[in-house]
Phi, psi and omega in degrees: 000121180250140176261128182252139172250123182240141168262131186233131174250142179205151169267110186276006186305316187270007188240155180274016180121182180288313188291145178303134180234145176284338187275347183175188186290149178223160177295313179302318180298318179292321178295320180293324177296317181292314181294322180293324177297317181291324183276347183062027174198167182293128181241138176261122179259127182248131182258165178290343180174175182262138168250147184284171176305131177083355179273146185255173175216136171270326183206068169289141179251134178227162172222154173201161179258135181233127181285346180257123178290118180233125177305141183308317180297322178290327178298317178301310182295317183293318179298316184292334176288339182258351184263153172299158185293342179269009173229129180221132170279124183259340176200159179214150177208149172272128186237175180297151182299338181266002176294135179227122185304324181270306187290333180277348183290138178263339181178175181218156171236130173247147173232144180234134184242128183230135177255117186249089182200166180299329183229135175266120177303131184304327181293343180267350190303321183291338190236358180233131169284167186222139173217121184272350181278147179301138181233136179268102183293326180294318178295322179293323177294320177301314180292319182298321181297336181283347174282340185292145182112190181263117183218161170273111185266023178307321180293346184241026177230156177255163180292116182277002182059032172207154183289135178246139178291320180203154174253013177276132178221159179248125176253121182271330178202151178208110183243149175234119182234137180243136173223099186062230179279353183270126177238128178242139177246129178232121182232135177240142178197176181281346179172164184223145178280171180300119180063019182296314183296313180296329178288319178296316178296318178302320179288322177299326177294326175295321176295317181298330179275350181092006179284335178226153176271150178305322183291346179293338175300312180297322180297316180294319180294321180294324180288327182050035181278163177301154181300143178234179180294349177294339185249097178278164177258121178293152181302147184293329191299336183272356189261135176232132164285111192268317183201145174244133183257138180232000000 
């Protein structure tokens, strides 16, 4: 029995998220169908974390056990022949039996892409969120820096419908960069709550429009109060799981 570690990229537009859903297709479900075909038995694929419906990944990490020894390069080719075109395995490796895609992870980086102009080019629509109102990138960077550190992110998380041990998370960096109409948000941390990244970006957009002051981020974090309507959720289409650190 060999344990495989795979890096997976996907366009999440057509899926209900990473985790298997009874209501429709999922990334995990498609990976398990492909892996089970290769193993000639039912295989459980475990991911580094869950991505929401419509969210994409540049490098989601998964692991699974396969009873048939397959060279990593052959595993990549074989998986991709069985997967839909919007999901691709980009690398594979045989790892130690105790490697766990989620528990072994030290941190993650997410990136969010926003097009800030009167019109969104249609070819960008699947992967870029859009806001036609003027946005102050400097104010958003000021606000983003206030997320860094160890905080209770309850005001920036949604109810995951499961019990959580804690809502405290550590953010090591959060940058906002503008190039013409393109604005990119990059955040790194030890882990993220349900819809936390989209909530933080949603709030930064309120700061960018002038509806909130940058220092209000610190006020909300210090209060650690339940989430309110002040914190909107940015659209899923602009979010990418960019990298998982081990």
